[in-house]
Residue, then its C-alpha position, 0 to 999 in steps of 0.5 A: x500499500x502506498x504511503x498516501x493511502x496509509x495516511x489518509x485516514x489519519x488525516x480524516x481524523x485530525x480534520x479539526x486540525x488540517x484541510x479536509x481533502x477534497x475528496x470527501x465533499x465530492x462524495x457529499x456532493x454525489x450523495x446529496x445530489x442522489x437524495x434529491x434524486x430520490x425525493x424528485x422522483x417520489x413528488x413528481x407524480x403529485x405534480x402531474x396528479x391533475x393530468x393523470x387523473x384525467x388521462x386515465x380516469x382514475x379515483x383519488x384512491x388509485x391516485x393516492x395508492x400511486x403515491x402511497x405504494x412507494x413509501x410503504x415499500x420504503x418502511x417495509x424493506x428498510x431494514x431487510x435491504x440494509x442488511x443486504x448492503x451491509x454484505x454488499x458494501x454501501x457504494x455497490x449498494x448506493x449504485x444498484x439502489x439508485x439505478x433502479x429507481x432512476x430507471x422505474x422512473x423512467x418506466x412511469x414515463x412510458x407507462x399506459x394504464x394505472x397498472x403498469x404505473x403502480x408496478x413502476x412506482x413499486x419498483x421506485x419504492x425497492x429502489x429507495x427503501x434503504x438509501x436513507x441508512x446506507x447512504x449517511x453511512x458512507x458519508x460518516x466513514x469519509x468524514x471527522x466525527x466532529x461533523x456529524x450533525x451537519x452532515x446529518x442535517x444537510x443530508x436531511x435537507x436534501x430530501x425536501x429540496x428534492x421535494x420542491x424541485x420535484x413538484x415544481x420542475x414536474x408541474x412546469x414541464x407537464x405543462x409544456x411537454x406533458x406529464x410522461x416528460x416529467x417522469x422521463x426527466x427526473x429519470x434521466x437526470x437520476x441516471x446521469x448522477x448514478x453513471x457520475x457516482x460509479x465513476x467517481x466513488x468506488x470501494x477502493x478510493x472511498x477506504x482511502x479516506x476512512x478512519x478505521x472504523x469506517x470500512x466496508x460493512x460485510x458479511x455475517x457479524x455485520x448482519x448478526x450484530x444489526x440483528x442483536x441490536x434489533x432485539x435489544x431495541x425491541x426489548x427497550x420498546x416493550x419496557x419502556x412506554x415514553x418510547x414506544x409513545x415516540x415513535x407512535x406519535x412521530x409518525x402519526x403526525x407525518x400522516x397529515x405531513x404527507x397528505x397535504x405534500x401530496x393533495x395540495x397540487x390536487x386541491x389549488x387546482x380543483x378549488x383554485x382553479x390553477x393550471x398544472x405548473x401553477x398549481x405544483x409550483x404554488x404547492x411547492x412553496x408549501x413543501x418549502x415552509x414544511x422544510x424550513x418549519x422543520x428545522x426551525x421547530x427544532x431548534x425551539x424545541x431544543x431551546x425551551x428543553x435545555x434546562x428541562x428535557x421534558x418539555x421536548x414532549x411539551x412542545x410536541x404536544x403543542x405542534x401537534x394541536x396547534x397543526x389540528x386547530x388551523x387545518x380543522x379551521x382552514x379547510x372549512x373556510x371558503x377558499x381564498x387568502x386567508x385559507x392559503x394563509x392558515x394552510x401555509x402557517x400550519x404546514x410550517x409546523x406540521x413536520x415540527x415533530x420530527x426534531x423533537x420526536x428523533x431527540x426522545x428516540x436517541x434519549x431513551x435508547x442506548x447509544x450502542x442500538x442508536x442505528x437500529x432505533x433510528x432505522x426503526x424511527x424511518x420504518x415507521x413514519x413510512x408505514x404509519x405516516x407517508x405510505x397510509x396518509x395520501x392513500x386514505x385521504x384520496x379513499x375519502x375524497x372519492x366519497x366526500x370530496x377533497x376538501x371533506x376529506x381533507x377536514x377530516x385528516x387533522x384528527x390524526x394530529x390529535x391522536x399523535x398529540x395524545x401519544x405524545x401526553x402519555x409518553x411524557x408521563x413515563x419519560x423521566x422514569x424511562x430516561x432513568x433506567x437508560x442512564x442506570x444502563 
Protein backbone atom coordinates (compact mmCIF):
# COMPACT_ATOMS: atom_id res chain seq x y z
CA UNK A 1 0.00 0.00 0.00
CA UNK A 2 1.25 3.47 -0.82
CA UNK A 3 2.24 5.82 1.99
CA UNK A 4 -0.50 8.25 0.87
CA UNK A 5 -3.12 5.55 1.37
CA UNK A 6 -1.78 4.69 4.82
CA UNK A 7 -1.91 8.29 5.94
CA UNK A 8 -5.35 9.22 4.54
CA UNK A 9 -7.31 7.84 7.48
CA UNK A 10 -5.38 9.69 10.18
CA UNK A 11 -5.64 12.88 8.14
CA UNK A 12 -9.40 12.60 8.20
CA UNK A 13 -9.42 11.92 11.93
CA UNK A 14 -7.35 15.05 12.43
CA UNK A 15 -9.52 17.18 10.14
CA UNK A 16 -10.15 19.60 12.96
CA UNK A 17 -6.43 20.53 12.70
CA UNK A 18 -5.89 20.07 8.95
CA UNK A 19 -7.79 21.01 5.85
CA UNK A 20 -10.24 18.29 4.80
CA UNK A 21 -9.31 16.72 1.43
CA UNK A 22 -11.47 17.40 -1.60
CA UNK A 23 -12.62 13.82 -2.25
CA UNK A 24 -14.97 13.49 0.77
CA UNK A 25 -16.72 16.65 -0.41
CA UNK A 26 -17.13 15.12 -3.86
CA UNK A 27 -18.71 12.04 -2.26
CA UNK A 28 -20.97 14.33 -0.23
CA UNK A 29 -22.07 16.32 -3.29
CA UNK A 30 -22.94 13.18 -5.26
CA UNK A 31 -24.72 11.58 -2.30
CA UNK A 32 -26.72 14.76 -1.69
CA UNK A 33 -27.56 14.92 -5.39
CA UNK A 34 -28.84 11.35 -5.27
CA UNK A 35 -31.08 11.98 -2.24
CA UNK A 36 -32.51 14.96 -4.11
CA UNK A 37 -33.06 12.71 -7.13
CA UNK A 38 -34.74 10.21 -4.80
CA UNK A 39 -37.33 12.74 -3.60
CA UNK A 40 -37.73 14.32 -7.01
CA UNK A 41 -38.75 10.87 -8.26
CA UNK A 42 -41.16 10.53 -5.32
CA UNK A 43 -42.86 13.91 -5.54
CA UNK A 44 -43.05 14.48 -9.29
CA UNK A 45 -46.14 12.26 -9.31
CA UNK A 46 -48.19 14.62 -7.16
CA UNK A 47 -47.39 17.52 -9.50
CA UNK A 48 -49.15 15.71 -12.36
CA UNK A 49 -52.03 14.14 -10.38
CA UNK A 50 -54.66 16.22 -12.26
CA UNK A 51 -53.31 15.24 -15.67
CA UNK A 52 -53.05 11.52 -14.91
CA UNK A 53 -56.49 11.52 -13.32
CA UNK A 54 -57.99 13.04 -16.47
CA UNK A 55 -56.01 10.88 -18.90
CA UNK A 56 -56.78 7.52 -17.28
CA UNK A 57 -60.04 8.41 -15.48
CA UNK A 58 -58.59 7.38 -12.12
CA UNK A 59 -60.26 7.70 -8.74
CA UNK A 60 -58.57 9.64 -5.95
CA UNK A 61 -58.02 6.33 -4.15
CA UNK A 62 -55.99 5.09 -7.11
CA UNK A 63 -54.04 8.35 -7.26
CA UNK A 64 -53.28 8.08 -3.55
CA UNK A 65 -52.13 4.49 -3.93
CA UNK A 66 -49.61 5.50 -6.60
CA UNK A 67 -48.03 7.79 -4.02
CA UNK A 68 -48.40 5.52 -0.99
CA UNK A 69 -46.97 2.38 -2.59
CA UNK A 70 -43.52 3.99 -2.58
CA UNK A 71 -43.60 4.76 1.14
CA UNK A 72 -45.15 1.37 1.90
CA UNK A 73 -42.28 -0.51 0.28
CA UNK A 74 -39.69 1.82 1.79
CA UNK A 75 -41.17 1.12 5.22
CA UNK A 76 -41.34 -2.65 4.85
CA UNK A 77 -38.00 -3.16 3.07
CA UNK A 78 -35.72 -0.67 4.83
CA UNK A 79 -34.41 -3.12 7.41
CA UNK A 80 -33.88 -6.24 5.24
CA UNK A 81 -32.30 -4.25 2.40
CA UNK A 82 -30.07 -2.40 4.86
CA UNK A 83 -28.78 -5.76 6.11
CA UNK A 84 -28.22 -6.87 2.52
CA UNK A 85 -26.40 -3.62 1.77
CA UNK A 86 -24.10 -4.30 4.71
CA UNK A 87 -22.97 -7.46 2.90
CA UNK A 88 -22.61 -5.84 -0.54
CA UNK A 89 -20.82 -2.69 0.60
CA UNK A 90 -22.10 0.88 0.70
CA UNK A 91 -20.84 2.04 -2.69
CA UNK A 92 -22.17 -0.92 -4.66
CA UNK A 93 -25.51 -0.79 -2.83
CA UNK A 94 -26.00 2.93 -3.53
CA UNK A 95 -25.23 2.41 -7.22
CA UNK A 96 -27.76 -0.44 -7.51
CA UNK A 97 -30.51 1.37 -5.56
CA UNK A 98 -30.14 4.69 -7.40
CA UNK A 99 -30.05 2.97 -10.78
CA UNK A 100 -33.22 1.05 -9.91
CA UNK A 101 -35.29 4.06 -8.82
CA UNK A 102 -34.08 6.09 -11.82
CA UNK A 103 -34.94 3.35 -14.30
CA UNK A 104 -38.29 2.82 -12.55
CA UNK A 105 -39.03 6.56 -12.90
CA UNK A 106 -38.33 6.24 -16.62
CA UNK A 107 -40.75 3.31 -16.55
CA UNK A 108 -43.39 5.67 -15.14
CA UNK A 109 -42.88 7.87 -18.21
CA UNK A 110 -43.83 5.06 -20.61
CA UNK A 111 -46.69 3.65 -18.52
CA UNK A 112 -49.97 3.46 -20.38
CA UNK A 113 -52.36 2.54 -17.56
CA UNK A 114 -52.81 2.44 -13.80
CA UNK A 115 -51.41 -1.08 -13.37
CA UNK A 116 -48.19 -0.31 -15.22
CA UNK A 117 -47.72 2.91 -13.27
CA UNK A 118 -48.36 1.13 -9.95
CA UNK A 119 -45.71 -1.49 -10.80
CA UNK A 120 -43.19 1.18 -11.79
CA UNK A 121 -43.86 3.17 -8.61
CA UNK A 122 -43.38 -0.01 -6.56
CA UNK A 123 -39.94 -0.41 -8.13
CA UNK A 124 -39.17 3.21 -7.19
CA UNK A 125 -39.95 2.30 -3.58
CA UNK A 126 -37.78 -0.81 -3.68
CA UNK A 127 -34.89 1.22 -5.07
CA UNK A 128 -35.25 3.89 -2.40
CA UNK A 129 -35.80 1.54 0.54
CA UNK A 130 -32.32 1.40 2.08
CA UNK A 131 -30.79 4.59 0.68
CA UNK A 132 -31.65 6.65 3.76
CA UNK A 133 -29.64 4.24 5.91
CA UNK A 134 -26.77 3.36 3.57
CA UNK A 135 -25.90 6.83 2.21
CA UNK A 136 -25.38 8.45 5.66
CA UNK A 137 -23.22 5.48 6.66
CA UNK A 138 -21.00 6.11 3.63
CA UNK A 139 -20.74 9.82 4.42
CA UNK A 140 -19.91 9.28 8.07
CA UNK A 141 -17.12 6.91 7.11
CA UNK A 142 -15.19 9.55 5.14
CA UNK A 143 -15.76 12.60 7.36
CA UNK A 144 -14.52 13.29 10.89
CA UNK A 145 -16.77 12.60 13.86
CA UNK A 146 -16.94 16.31 14.67
CA UNK A 147 -18.94 16.93 11.47
CA UNK A 148 -21.66 14.32 11.98
CA UNK A 149 -24.43 16.69 13.06
CA UNK A 150 -24.07 19.05 10.13
CA UNK A 151 -23.76 16.14 7.70
CA UNK A 152 -27.04 14.62 8.91
CA UNK A 153 -28.76 18.01 8.75
CA UNK A 154 -27.54 18.66 5.21
CA UNK A 155 -28.45 15.16 4.04
CA UNK A 156 -31.96 15.48 5.50
CA UNK A 157 -32.40 18.91 3.92
CA UNK A 158 -31.72 17.28 0.55
CA UNK A 159 -35.03 15.43 0.84
CA UNK A 160 -36.96 18.69 1.20
CA UNK A 161 -35.08 20.35 -1.65
CA UNK A 162 -35.68 17.33 -3.86
CA UNK A 163 -39.39 17.39 -3.08
CA UNK A 164 -39.61 21.06 -3.96
CA UNK A 165 -37.74 20.56 -7.24
CA UNK A 166 -39.83 17.52 -8.13
CA UNK A 167 -43.03 19.51 -7.67
CA UNK A 168 -41.87 22.73 -9.30
CA UNK A 169 -40.06 21.33 -12.33
CA UNK A 170 -42.44 18.39 -12.71
CA UNK A 171 -45.41 20.72 -13.01
CA UNK A 172 -43.63 23.14 -15.34
CA UNK A 173 -42.42 20.38 -17.65
CA UNK A 174 -45.86 18.76 -17.73
CA UNK A 175 -47.46 22.07 -18.68
CA UNK A 176 -45.19 22.44 -21.73
CA UNK A 177 -44.33 18.88 -22.81
CA UNK A 178 -46.88 16.62 -21.14
CA UNK A 179 -46.77 14.56 -17.96
CA UNK A 180 -44.64 11.64 -19.33
CA UNK A 181 -41.75 14.06 -19.79
CA UNK A 182 -41.99 15.07 -16.13
CA UNK A 183 -41.11 11.51 -15.15
CA UNK A 184 -38.60 11.15 -17.96
CA UNK A 185 -36.67 14.25 -16.93
CA UNK A 186 -36.41 13.05 -13.31
CA UNK A 187 -35.31 9.61 -14.44
CA UNK A 188 -32.68 11.00 -16.84
CA UNK A 189 -31.35 13.31 -14.11
CA UNK A 190 -31.05 10.34 -11.76
CA UNK A 191 -29.30 8.15 -14.34
CA UNK A 192 -26.74 10.88 -15.10
CA UNK A 193 -25.94 11.13 -11.38
CA UNK A 194 -25.75 7.34 -11.12
CA UNK A 195 -23.19 7.16 -13.93
CA UNK A 196 -21.08 9.95 -12.44
CA UNK A 197 -21.29 8.30 -9.00
CA UNK A 198 -20.21 4.94 -10.47
CA UNK A 199 -17.16 6.50 -12.14
CA UNK A 200 -16.05 8.77 -9.29
CA UNK A 201 -16.92 6.81 -6.13
CA UNK A 202 -15.36 3.37 -5.69
CA UNK A 203 -14.75 1.17 -2.66
CA UNK A 204 -10.98 1.47 -3.21
CA UNK A 205 -11.03 5.27 -3.27
CA UNK A 206 -13.40 5.54 -0.34
CA UNK A 207 -11.26 3.19 1.76
CA UNK A 208 -8.32 5.64 1.52
CA UNK A 209 -10.34 8.24 3.43
CA UNK A 210 -11.90 6.01 6.07
CA UNK A 211 -10.61 6.29 9.58
CA UNK A 212 -10.41 2.94 11.27
CA UNK A 213 -14.01 1.91 11.94
CA UNK A 214 -15.50 3.42 8.80
CA UNK A 215 -14.71 0.58 6.47
CA UNK A 216 -17.00 -1.63 4.56
CA UNK A 217 -19.59 -3.31 6.70
CA UNK A 218 -19.76 -6.67 5.11
CA UNK A 219 -20.26 -10.30 5.99
CA UNK A 220 -22.27 -12.16 8.53
CA UNK A 221 -20.95 -10.49 11.67
CA UNK A 222 -22.44 -7.14 10.65
CA UNK A 223 -25.79 -8.69 9.89
CA UNK A 224 -25.78 -10.64 13.11
CA UNK A 225 -24.88 -7.50 15.02
CA UNK A 226 -27.76 -5.63 13.41
CA UNK A 227 -30.18 -8.37 14.38
CA UNK A 228 -28.84 -8.32 17.93
CA UNK A 229 -29.37 -4.58 18.29
CA UNK A 230 -32.84 -4.94 16.81
CA UNK A 231 -33.74 -7.49 19.50
CA UNK A 232 -32.41 -5.08 22.12
CA UNK A 233 -34.47 -2.28 20.63
CA UNK A 234 -37.69 -4.31 20.65
CA UNK A 235 -37.01 -5.25 24.26
CA UNK A 236 -36.44 -1.58 25.07
CA UNK A 237 -39.78 -0.56 23.55
CA UNK A 238 -41.58 -3.27 25.52
CA UNK A 239 -40.13 -1.94 28.78
CA UNK A 240 -40.33 1.78 27.94
CA UNK A 241 -43.85 3.18 27.40
CA UNK A 242 -42.48 6.62 26.56
CA UNK A 243 -40.31 5.21 23.76
CA UNK A 244 -43.30 3.51 22.19
CA UNK A 245 -45.25 6.76 22.44
CA UNK A 246 -42.40 8.68 20.79
CA UNK A 247 -42.49 6.31 17.83
CA UNK A 248 -46.28 6.40 17.61
CA UNK A 249 -46.63 10.17 17.90
CA UNK A 250 -43.81 10.92 15.44
CA UNK A 251 -45.09 8.48 12.82
CA UNK A 252 -48.73 9.52 12.99
CA UNK A 253 -47.97 13.22 12.71
CA UNK A 254 -46.38 12.58 9.32
CA UNK A 255 -49.81 11.34 8.16
CA UNK A 256 -50.82 15.01 7.88
CA UNK A 257 -47.53 16.10 6.32
CA UNK A 258 -47.66 13.40 3.65
CA UNK A 259 -51.32 14.07 2.87
CA UNK A 260 -50.69 17.78 2.38
CA UNK A 261 -47.60 17.21 0.25
CA UNK A 262 -49.46 14.75 -1.96
CA UNK A 263 -52.78 16.55 -2.39
CA UNK A 264 -51.96 20.29 -2.33
CA UNK A 265 -51.34 20.49 -6.11
CA UNK A 266 -54.69 18.79 -6.78
CA UNK A 267 -56.46 20.95 -4.18
CA UNK A 268 -55.14 24.14 -5.77
CA UNK A 269 -56.10 22.86 -9.20
CA UNK A 270 -59.65 21.88 -8.24
CA UNK A 271 -60.65 24.62 -5.80
CA UNK A 272 -58.55 27.58 -6.95
CA UNK A 273 -58.68 26.86 -10.67
CA UNK A 274 -54.90 26.92 -11.01
CA UNK A 275 -53.33 25.32 -14.06
CA UNK A 276 -51.17 22.25 -13.40
CA UNK A 277 -47.86 24.08 -13.61
CA UNK A 278 -48.90 26.95 -11.36
CA UNK A 279 -50.56 24.62 -8.84
CA UNK A 280 -47.40 22.50 -8.62
CA UNK A 281 -45.18 25.57 -8.21
CA UNK A 282 -47.43 26.99 -5.46
CA UNK A 283 -47.52 23.63 -3.69
CA UNK A 284 -43.71 23.53 -3.87
CA UNK A 285 -43.68 26.76 -1.88
CA UNK A 286 -45.80 25.13 0.82
CA UNK A 287 -43.42 22.14 0.90
CA UNK A 288 -40.49 24.52 1.33
CA UNK A 289 -42.29 26.06 4.30
CA UNK A 290 -42.59 22.60 5.78
CA UNK A 291 -38.85 21.99 5.46
CA UNK A 292 -37.89 25.34 6.99
CA UNK A 293 -40.42 24.82 9.77
CA UNK A 294 -38.97 21.40 10.58
CA UNK A 295 -35.61 23.00 11.38
CA UNK A 296 -37.10 26.02 13.18
CA UNK A 297 -39.41 23.95 15.38
CA UNK A 298 -36.51 21.67 16.26
CA UNK A 299 -34.42 24.67 17.34
CA UNK A 300 -37.30 25.95 19.48
CA UNK A 301 -37.73 22.56 21.13
CA UNK A 302 -34.00 22.43 21.92
CA UNK A 303 -34.05 25.94 23.33
CA UNK A 304 -36.96 25.43 25.73
CA UNK A 305 -35.73 22.04 26.92
CA UNK A 306 -32.16 22.97 27.82
CA UNK A 307 -32.83 22.91 31.55
CA UNK A 308 -35.92 20.67 31.50
CA UNK A 309 -35.59 17.87 28.91
CA UNK A 310 -39.24 16.84 29.31
CA UNK A 311 -40.29 20.07 27.61
CA UNK A 312 -39.51 18.40 24.27
CA UNK A 313 -42.69 16.44 24.85
CA UNK A 314 -44.59 19.66 25.56
CA UNK A 315 -43.30 21.16 22.32
CA UNK A 316 -44.34 18.13 20.26
CA UNK A 317 -47.75 18.07 21.97
CA UNK A 318 -48.36 21.75 21.21
CA UNK A 319 -47.14 21.45 17.62
CA UNK A 320 -49.70 18.69 16.98
CA UNK A 321 -52.60 20.56 18.56
CA UNK A 322 -51.70 23.78 16.71
CA UNK A 323 -51.63 21.95 13.37
CA UNK A 324 -55.00 20.37 14.16
CA UNK A 325 -56.58 23.73 15.01
CA UNK A 326 -55.18 25.56 11.99
CA UNK A 327 -56.09 22.89 9.44
CA UNK A 328 -59.50 22.19 10.97
CA UNK A 329 -60.36 25.87 10.53
CA UNK A 330 -58.65 26.30 7.16
CA UNK A 331 -60.44 23.51 5.33
CA UNK A 332 -63.81 24.68 6.59
CA UNK A 333 -63.29 28.10 5.06
CA UNK A 334 -64.12 29.00 1.48
CA UNK A 335 -61.08 29.09 -0.82
CA UNK A 336 -59.28 32.39 -0.47
CA UNK A 337 -56.30 34.24 0.94
CA UNK A 338 -57.12 33.53 4.61
CA UNK A 339 -57.38 29.80 3.94
CA UNK A 340 -53.99 29.75 2.21
CA UNK A 341 -52.37 31.68 5.06
CA UNK A 342 -53.70 29.22 7.64
CA UNK A 343 -52.57 26.24 5.54
CA UNK A 344 -49.13 27.82 5.14
CA UNK A 345 -48.71 28.35 8.88
CA UNK A 346 -49.90 24.80 9.55
CA UNK A 347 -47.44 23.36 7.02
CA UNK A 348 -44.65 25.33 8.67
CA UNK A 349 -45.41 23.49 11.93
CA UNK A 350 -46.70 20.13 10.72
CA UNK A 351 -43.25 18.45 10.57
CA UNK A 352 -42.08 20.19 13.73
CA UNK A 353 -42.34 16.97 15.74
CA UNK A 354 -39.52 15.35 13.74
CA UNK A 355 -36.79 17.07 15.75
CA UNK A 356 -38.12 16.47 19.27
CA UNK A 357 -39.33 12.99 18.30
CA UNK A 358 -35.87 12.01 17.09
CA UNK A 359 -34.30 13.43 20.25
CA UNK A 360 -36.70 11.41 22.40
CA UNK A 361 -35.77 8.20 20.59
CA UNK A 362 -32.06 8.95 20.98
CA UNK A 363 -32.43 9.76 24.68
CA UNK A 364 -34.48 6.66 25.41
CA UNK A 365 -32.16 4.13 23.75
CA UNK A 366 -28.56 3.18 24.59
CA UNK A 367 -26.00 4.59 22.21
CA UNK A 368 -25.04 1.08 21.08
CA UNK A 369 -28.45 0.58 19.40
CA UNK A 370 -28.98 4.08 18.00
CA UNK A 371 -28.58 2.87 14.41
CA UNK A 372 -31.39 0.34 14.81
CA UNK A 373 -33.47 2.85 16.78
CA UNK A 374 -33.40 5.36 13.93
CA UNK A 375 -33.98 2.67 11.32
CA UNK A 376 -37.14 1.72 13.20
CA UNK A 377 -38.10 5.41 13.38
CA UNK A 378 -37.79 5.64 9.59
CA UNK A 379 -39.98 2.55 9.25
CA UNK A 380 -42.55 4.11 11.58
CA UNK A 381 -42.53 7.32 9.55
CA UNK A 382 -43.37 5.39 6.40
CA UNK A 383 -45.84 2.81 7.69
CA UNK A 384 -47.83 5.17 9.95
CA UNK A 385 -47.46 8.42 8.05
CA UNK A 386 -46.23 8.72 4.49
CA UNK A 387 -47.80 5.47 3.23
CA UNK A 388 -51.36 5.66 4.64
CA UNK A 389 -51.73 9.47 4.53
CA UNK A 390 -52.11 10.04 0.76
CA UNK A 391 -54.02 6.78 0.27
CA UNK A 392 -56.71 7.26 2.90
CA UNK A 393 -57.11 10.93 2.04
CA UNK A 394 -57.76 9.88 -1.56
CA UNK A 395 -60.12 7.13 -0.39
CA UNK A 396 -62.21 9.70 1.51
CA UNK A 397 -62.01 12.18 -1.36
CA UNK A 398 -63.78 9.72 -3.66
CA UNK A 399 -66.72 9.70 -1.25
CA UNK A 400 -66.96 13.22 0.18
CA UNK A 401 -64.71 15.31 -2.07
CA UNK A 402 -61.11 16.37 -1.56
CA UNK A 403 -61.97 19.32 0.67
CA UNK A 404 -64.15 17.09 2.83
CA UNK A 405 -61.34 14.54 3.13
CA UNK A 406 -58.89 17.25 4.16
CA UNK A 407 -61.33 18.38 6.86
CA UNK A 408 -61.03 14.97 8.56
CA UNK A 409 -57.29 14.51 7.99
CA UNK A 410 -56.16 16.84 10.86
CA UNK A 411 -57.81 14.62 13.49
CA UNK A 412 -54.81 12.31 13.20
CA UNK A 413 -52.79 15.11 14.83
CA UNK A 414 -55.01 14.79 17.91
CA UNK A 415 -54.06 11.11 18.19
CA UNK A 416 -50.41 12.07 17.78
CA UNK A 417 -50.73 14.74 20.47
CA UNK A 418 -52.32 12.18 22.79
CA UNK A 419 -49.36 9.83 22.29
CA UNK A 420 -46.91 12.59 23.23
CA UNK A 421 -49.02 13.56 26.26
CA UNK A 422 -49.06 9.97 27.54
CA UNK A 423 -45.38 9.43 26.78
CA UNK A 424 -44.27 12.37 28.89
CA UNK A 425 -45.78 10.80 32.01
CA UNK A 426 -43.25 7.96 32.08
CA UNK A 427 -40.36 9.77 30.40
CA UNK A 428 -38.37 10.59 33.55
CA UNK A 429 -38.61 7.01 34.81
CA UNK A 430 -37.67 5.49 31.47
CA UNK A 431 -34.81 7.97 31.01
CA UNK A 432 -33.41 7.07 34.43
CA UNK A 433 -33.50 3.37 33.51
CA UNK A 434 -31.53 4.02 30.31
CA UNK A 435 -28.99 6.17 32.19
CA UNK A 436 -28.56 3.40 34.73
CA UNK A 437 -27.75 0.95 31.94
